[in-house]
C-alpha positions as CSV (number, residue, x, y, z in Angstrom):
1,M,77.1,60.9,-126.5
2,P,74.4,62.1,-124.4
3,N,74.9,65.2,-122.3
4,P,74.7,64.6,-118.8
5,K,71.8,66.3,-116.8
6,P,72.8,69.4,-115.3
7,G,72.9,69.3,-111.7
8,P,71.8,71.9,-109.3
9,K,73.6,75.1,-109.4
10,P,75.9,75.6,-106.7
11,G,74.7,78.1,-104.1
12,P,74.4,78.7,-100.5
13,K,72.8,75.9,-98.6
14,P,69.2,76.7,-97.8
15,G,68.4,77.4,-94.2
16,P,65.3,76.5,-92.3
17,E,63.4,79.6,-93.5
18,Q,64.3,79.1,-97.1
19,S,63.3,75.5,-97.0
20,A,60.0,76.5,-95.6
21,E,59.4,79.1,-98.3
22,Q,60.4,76.7,-101.0
23,D,58.1,74.1,-99.5
24,I,55.2,76.5,-99.5
25,A,55.9,77.6,-103.1
26,S,56.1,74.0,-104.2
27,K,52.7,73.2,-102.6
28,G,51.0,76.1,-104.3
29,A,50.9,78.5,-101.3
30,T,47.9,76.7,-99.8
31,A,49.1,76.9,-96.3
32,A,48.0,79.6,-93.9
33,P,49.8,82.9,-94.4
34,P,52.5,83.6,-91.9
35,T,51.9,86.3,-89.4
36,G,54.4,88.7,-88.1
37,P,54.8,92.2,-86.9
38,N,54.0,93.7,-90.4
39,L,51.6,91.0,-91.6
40,G,48.0,90.4,-90.9
41,P,45.4,87.8,-91.7
42,N,44.4,89.7,-94.8
43,H,47.9,89.9,-96.2
44,D,48.0,89.9,-100.0
45,P,51.3,88.8,-101.3
46,N,50.7,90.7,-104.5
47,H,50.3,94.0,-102.8
48,G,53.0,94.0,-100.2
49,P,52.6,93.7,-96.5
50,N,49.2,94.6,-94.9
51,L,48.6,96.4,-91.6
52,P,46.7,94.8,-88.8
53,M,42.9,95.0,-89.2
54,L,41.2,97.3,-86.7
55,R,38.1,96.2,-84.8
56,T,35.0,98.4,-85.1
57,T,33.5,99.6,-81.8
58,A,30.6,101.9,-80.8
59,S,33.0,104.9,-80.7
60,S,34.5,104.1,-84.1
61,P,34.2,106.8,-86.8
62,A,31.9,104.5,-88.8
63,E,28.8,105.3,-86.5
64,P,28.4,109.2,-86.6
65,P,27.0,109.4,-90.1
66,R,24.0,107.2,-89.1
67,R,23.5,109.2,-85.9
68,R,23.6,112.5,-87.8
69,S,21.0,111.2,-90.2
70,R,18.6,110.4,-87.3
71,L,19.1,113.9,-85.9
72,W,18.3,115.5,-89.2
73,F,15.1,113.4,-89.4
74,W,13.8,114.4,-86.0
75,G,14.8,118.0,-86.5
76,G,13.1,118.2,-89.8
77,G,9.9,116.7,-88.3
78,L,9.9,119.2,-85.4
79,L,10.4,122.1,-87.8
80,A,7.5,120.9,-89.9
81,V,5.3,120.8,-86.9
82,L,6.3,124.3,-85.9
83,L,5.6,125.6,-89.4
84,A,2.2,123.9,-89.3
85,L,1.3,125.5,-86.0
86,G,2.5,128.9,-87.2
87,A,0.4,128.6,-90.3
88,W,-2.6,127.6,-88.2
89,F,-2.4,130.3,-85.4
90,Q,-0.6,133.0,-87.4
91,P,0.8,134.9,-84.4
92,W,2.0,137.7,-86.7
93,V,-1.7,138.4,-87.7
94,T,-3.7,140.6,-85.2
95,R,-6.9,138.8,-84.3
96,P,-10.1,140.5,-83.1
97,T,-11.0,140.3,-79.4
98,A,-14.3,138.6,-78.6
99,V,-16.5,140.9,-76.5
100,G,-20.0,140.6,-75.0
101,V,-22.5,143.1,-76.4
102,E,-26.0,144.3,-76.0
103,I,-28.1,145.9,-78.7
104,A,-29.7,149.2,-77.6
105,A,-33.5,149.1,-77.8
106,L,-36.4,151.2,-76.5
107,A,-38.3,149.7,-73.6
108,P,-40.4,150.7,-70.6
109,V,-38.3,151.9,-67.6
110,T,-39.1,152.2,-64.0
111,Q,-36.9,154.5,-62.0
112,V,-36.4,152.8,-58.6
113,L,-34.6,154.0,-55.5
114,A,-33.4,151.0,-53.5
115,V,-32.8,151.5,-49.8
116,N,-32.5,149.4,-46.7
117,G,-34.6,150.0,-43.6
118,R,-35.7,148.4,-40.4
119,I,-39.1,147.5,-39.0
120,A,-40.4,149.9,-36.3
121,A,-43.6,150.6,-34.6
122,L,-45.5,153.6,-35.7
123,H,-46.4,154.4,-32.1
124,E,-43.6,153.7,-29.6
125,V,-42.8,155.4,-26.3
126,D,-40.1,155.2,-23.6
127,V,-41.7,154.9,-20.2
128,R,-40.0,157.1,-17.5
129,A,-40.6,157.9,-13.9
130,V,-42.0,161.4,-13.2
131,V,-40.6,161.4,-9.6
132,T,-37.4,160.2,-8.1
133,G,-37.5,157.2,-5.8
134,G,-36.8,153.5,-5.3
135,I,-38.8,151.0,-7.3
136,V,-40.7,148.7,-4.9
137,A,-42.6,146.7,-7.5
138,L,-42.4,145.8,-11.2
139,L,-45.6,144.3,-12.5
140,V,-44.7,143.5,-16.1
141,N,-42.0,141.7,-18.0
142,E,-40.5,142.1,-21.4
143,G,-42.9,140.9,-24.1
144,D,-46.0,141.4,-22.0
145,S,-49.1,143.0,-23.6
146,V,-50.7,145.7,-21.6
147,A,-53.8,147.9,-21.9
148,A,-53.9,151.7,-21.5
149,D,-53.6,152.8,-17.8
150,D,-52.5,149.4,-16.6
151,T,-50.0,149.6,-13.7
152,L,-46.5,148.9,-14.8
153,A,-44.4,149.7,-11.7
154,R,-44.6,151.4,-8.3
155,I,-42.1,153.7,-6.6
156,D,-41.8,154.1,-2.9
157,S,-44.3,156.8,-1.9
158,S,-44.2,156.8,1.9
159,A,-42.9,160.3,2.1
160,Q,-45.5,161.6,-0.3
161,S,-48.2,159.8,1.5
162,A,-47.2,161.6,4.7
163,A,-47.2,164.9,2.9
164,L,-50.7,164.2,1.7
165,R,-51.9,163.5,5.2
166,Q,-50.4,166.7,6.4
167,A,-52.1,168.6,3.7
168,V,-55.5,167.0,4.6
169,A,-55.0,167.8,8.2
170,G,-54.3,171.5,7.4
171,L,-57.4,171.6,5.3
172,D,-59.5,170.2,8.1
173,A,-58.3,172.9,10.5
174,A,-59.0,175.6,7.9
175,L,-62.5,174.3,7.5
176,V,-63.1,174.5,11.2
177,A,-61.7,178.1,11.3
178,R,-63.9,179.0,8.4
179,N,-67.0,177.7,10.2
180,Q,-66.1,179.8,13.2
181,A,-65.6,182.9,11.1
182,N,-68.9,182.4,9.4
183,E,-70.7,182.0,12.7
184,T,-69.1,185.1,14.2
185,Y,-70.0,187.1,11.1
186,D,-73.6,185.9,11.3
187,R,-73.9,186.9,14.9
188,T,-72.3,190.3,14.4
189,L,-74.6,190.9,11.4
190,A,-77.7,190.0,13.6
191,L,-76.6,192.6,16.2
192,R,-75.8,195.2,13.6
193,P,-78.0,198.0,15.2
194,H,-76.1,197.4,18.5
195,V,-72.5,197.0,17.3
196,A,-70.0,199.3,15.8
197,R,-69.4,199.4,12.1
198,A,-65.8,198.4,12.7
199,T,-66.8,195.2,14.5
200,L,-69.0,194.1,11.6
201,D,-66.1,194.8,9.1
202,T,-63.7,192.8,11.2
203,A,-66.1,189.8,11.2
204,E,-66.5,190.1,7.4
205,F,-62.8,190.2,6.9
206,A,-62.2,187.1,9.1
207,R,-64.9,185.2,7.1
208,Q,-63.3,186.0,3.8
209,S,-59.8,185.1,5.1
210,A,-61.1,181.7,6.3
211,D,-62.6,181.0,2.9
212,Q,-59.3,181.8,1.2
213,E,-57.3,179.6,3.5
214,V,-59.7,176.7,2.8
215,S,-59.2,177.2,-0.9
216,R,-55.4,177.3,-0.5
217,L,-55.2,174.2,1.6
218,T,-57.6,172.4,-0.7
219,A,-55.2,173.0,-3.6
220,L,-52.3,171.7,-1.5
221,V,-54.3,168.5,-0.9
222,D,-55.0,168.1,-4.6
223,Q,-51.4,168.7,-5.4
224,A,-50.3,166.1,-2.9
225,R,-52.7,163.6,-4.3
226,I,-51.5,164.2,-7.9
227,Q,-47.9,163.9,-6.8
228,L,-48.7,160.6,-5.0
229,A,-50.3,159.3,-8.2
230,N,-47.0,159.8,-9.9
231,Y,-45.4,157.2,-7.8
232,T,-47.5,154.6,-9.6
233,I,-46.3,154.2,-13.3
234,S,-49.1,153.4,-15.6
235,A,-49.2,152.4,-19.3
236,P,-49.7,155.5,-21.5
237,M,-51.2,153.4,-24.3
238,A,-52.0,149.8,-25.2
239,G,-49.1,147.9,-26.5
240,T,-46.3,145.5,-25.9
241,V,-43.3,145.9,-23.6
242,L,-40.4,145.7,-26.0
243,S,-37.5,146.1,-23.6
244,M,-37.0,146.5,-19.8
245,T,-34.2,148.5,-18.3
246,A,-35.6,148.8,-14.8
247,Q,-35.1,146.4,-11.9
248,Q,-36.8,146.3,-8.6
249,G,-34.9,148.2,-6.0
250,Q,-33.1,150.6,-8.3
251,I,-33.6,154.4,-8.0
252,A,-35.8,155.7,-10.7
253,D,-35.5,159.3,-12.0
254,P,-37.1,161.2,-14.9
255,A,-33.9,161.0,-17.0
256,T,-33.7,157.2,-17.2
257,P,-36.1,155.2,-19.3
258,L,-37.6,152.2,-17.4
259,M,-39.0,150.3,-20.3
260,T,-40.1,150.8,-24.0
261,L,-43.8,150.3,-24.9
262,A,-44.9,149.9,-28.6
263,D,-48.1,149.3,-30.5
264,L,-47.2,146.3,-32.7
265,S,-50.5,146.4,-34.6
266,E,-49.2,149.1,-36.9
267,L,-45.7,148.5,-38.2
268,V,-43.7,150.7,-40.6
269,V,-40.2,150.7,-42.2
270,E,-37.9,153.4,-41.1
271,S,-35.0,154.5,-43.3
272,D,-33.1,157.5,-44.7
273,V,-31.8,158.5,-48.0
274,D,-28.8,160.6,-49.0
275,E,-29.4,164.3,-49.4
276,S,-28.6,164.1,-53.1
277,Y,-31.9,162.2,-53.6
278,A,-33.9,164.0,-50.9
279,T,-36.0,165.9,-53.4
280,Q,-37.0,162.7,-55.1
281,I,-38.8,161.3,-52.1
282,G,-42.5,162.3,-51.7
283,L,-45.6,161.2,-49.8
284,G,-47.7,158.5,-51.4
285,Q,-45.0,157.0,-53.6
286,A,-45.4,153.3,-54.0
287,A,-42.8,150.9,-52.7
288,V,-42.0,147.2,-52.9
289,L,-40.9,145.8,-49.6
290,Q,-39.1,142.5,-48.9
291,L,-38.5,141.3,-45.3
292,A,-35.1,139.7,-44.5
293,G,-35.4,135.9,-44.8
294,A,-38.6,136.1,-46.9
295,S,-38.9,135.4,-50.6
296,D,-42.2,137.2,-51.3
297,T,-42.6,141.0,-51.6
298,L,-45.2,143.2,-49.9
299,P,-46.7,146.5,-51.3
300,G,-46.4,149.7,-49.4
301,K,-46.2,153.5,-49.7
302,V,-44.3,156.4,-48.2
303,I,-46.3,157.8,-45.3
304,F,-43.8,160.3,-43.8
305,V,-40.9,162.4,-45.1
306,S,-38.8,164.6,-42.7
307,Q,-38.5,168.2,-43.5
308,Q,-35.0,168.4,-42.2
309,V,-31.8,166.8,-43.3
310,D,-29.6,165.5,-40.6
311,A,-26.5,167.7,-40.6
312,T,-24.4,164.9,-39.0
313,T,-25.2,162.1,-41.4
314,G,-26.4,164.0,-44.5
315,G,-29.5,161.8,-44.6
316,L,-33.2,162.5,-44.9
317,A,-35.4,160.3,-42.7
318,F,-38.7,158.8,-44.0
319,K,-41.2,156.1,-43.2
320,I,-42.9,153.5,-45.4
321,G,-46.2,152.0,-44.4
322,F,-47.5,148.5,-45.4
323,D,-50.7,148.3,-47.4
324,S,-51.8,145.4,-45.2
325,P,-50.9,144.7,-41.6
326,V,-47.8,142.5,-41.1
327,S,-46.3,140.7,-38.2
328,A,-42.6,141.0,-37.8
329,P,-40.0,141.6,-35.0
330,I,-39.0,145.2,-34.4
331,G,-35.6,146.0,-35.9
332,L,-35.8,143.4,-38.8
333,T,-34.0,144.5,-41.9
334,V,-36.2,145.3,-44.9
335,T,-35.2,146.0,-48.5
336,A,-37.4,148.7,-50.1
337,N,-37.6,149.7,-53.7
338,I,-39.3,153.0,-54.0
339,I,-40.8,153.7,-57.4
340,I,-39.8,157.3,-58.2
341,E,-40.9,157.5,-61.8
342,Q,-42.1,155.3,-64.7
343,R,-41.4,156.0,-68.3
344,A,-43.0,154.3,-71.3
345,S,-40.0,154.1,-73.7
346,E,-36.4,154.9,-73.0
347,L,-32.9,153.6,-73.9
348,T,-30.8,152.2,-71.0
349,V,-27.3,150.7,-70.6
350,P,-25.7,148.7,-67.8
351,R,-23.7,150.8,-65.4
352,A,-20.7,148.5,-66.0
353,A,-20.6,149.5,-69.7
354,I,-20.1,153.2,-69.0
355,L,-16.7,154.8,-69.2
356,S,-16.3,157.9,-67.0
357,G,-13.5,160.4,-67.3
358,A,-12.7,164.1,-67.3
359,E,-14.4,164.5,-70.6
360,G,-17.7,163.0,-69.4
361,T,-19.4,159.6,-69.9
362,A,-19.1,157.4,-72.9
363,V,-19.6,153.8,-74.1
364,L,-17.8,151.6,-76.6
365,L,-19.8,150.6,-79.7
366,V,-19.0,147.8,-82.2
367,R,-18.8,149.4,-85.7
368,D,-17.1,147.8,-88.7
369,G,-15.4,145.2,-86.6
370,T,-13.7,147.8,-84.3
371,A,-14.5,149.4,-80.9
372,Q,-15.6,153.0,-81.3
373,Q,-16.0,155.4,-78.4
374,Q,-19.3,157.2,-78.2
375,A,-20.1,160.1,-75.8
376,I,-23.4,159.8,-74.0
377,R,-25.5,161.5,-71.3
378,V,-27.2,159.6,-68.6
379,I,-29.4,160.3,-65.6
380,D,-27.2,159.5,-62.7
381,W,-29.1,157.2,-60.4
382,P,-28.2,154.5,-57.9
383,A,-29.3,151.6,-60.1
384,A,-27.7,148.8,-62.2
385,R,-29.0,150.4,-65.4
386,L,-29.0,154.1,-66.3
387,I,-31.3,156.0,-68.6
388,V,-29.5,157.4,-71.7
389,T,-30.7,160.8,-72.7
390,E,-28.2,161.6,-75.5
391,G,-25.7,159.9,-77.7
392,L,-27.2,156.5,-78.2
393,A,-29.6,155.2,-80.9
394,P,-31.7,152.1,-81.1
395,G,-29.7,149.3,-82.8
396,D,-26.3,150.4,-81.5
397,I,-24.2,147.5,-80.4
398,V,-22.8,148.4,-76.9
399,I,-19.8,146.5,-75.5
400,L,-20.8,145.4,-72.0
401,D,-17.3,145.2,-70.4
402,P,-15.0,147.9,-71.9
403,T,-12.4,147.4,-69.2
404,D,-9.6,146.0,-71.4
405,I,-10.8,147.4,-74.7
406,S,-9.5,150.5,-76.3
407,A,-11.0,152.7,-79.0
408,G,-10.0,151.4,-82.5
409,Q,-9.2,147.9,-81.3
410,L,-10.4,145.0,-83.5
411,V,-13.3,143.2,-81.9
412,S,-15.8,140.5,-82.6
413,V,-19.1,139.7,-81.1
414,A,-18.8,136.8,-78.7
415,Q,-21.5,134.1,-79.1
416,P,-23.6,133.7,-76.0
């Protein structure tokens, strides 16, 4: 007899949740996984409950590795650039300093003394009054040309004219008295056998006294006339009125110049030189002159040298004449180069290349790539280049500007 099919085992009645689980199991678990506080969408039933999946943001720990890699890339590139620059410039290596140089060589040298002077007239005079009085007439103006003995001004001479007339009147009276004395003497002499000797001597004495009085009064008249002539101021020479200080109506006196008169046909250059070079200036030395504002030069020579040094300024005055007449205003500045000496072959260096100190003078020479100090002797002279007498040889390479260069320093010759 067949066994009956076994029925379901008795057990608790499934609830809603169990029914659902059984339903899912029977359908092959194809339904969406359930979610809950300990379950997530990536729940794996074989590995137990999953935690909720975290969302990745910009501040999440997954980003820093990529950022650090970029920093390493840029840092490495910068380091490579710095290493390349260091290899190129090599700052730890001392490099030679480029310097300007000049090669010493023998050449003709002209020793020149450069001075500044001013145009002046060789013949110039201040016109003054000989007597004191008011100026009643001025007959010339500044810039006028006058001839010798031309009248320049007149001073009030009324008082002197009266004195002259008085002297002339006295002379006339003396002449009359002399005539009377002469007539008396002649009569007495004619009556000599009938007059006493004393009477004749008295007549002779009166005649002689009258002659002396006429001579005295004649001299007074001459003096009055000469004095009267001094009230007329005349030109002492031909020339041009450079300046006028007199005005009509002012009181003239011998101490005050009225005007300056100069002969502009012969101009010179007046200057002075320091006493340390006083013995170098001599008559006849050639000079090259350049007027202010002119581009060409004019030849000249020294025509006067003072024999006395000015104790106040310490200068020695001299004058330079032009070889040919020139026309220029008085007082114009002139640059003069006086040729003191000419030498056929000498070594010279620029003044700026010379080092001066307690030990003397020296220059820096380029030898074996270094600056070497070389003591020298020079002729001290107010010029841009100085003549070297000792310590320098032809071919030596002289550093032109040793200001920031020291002996032993590595140097290289700068290309011009």
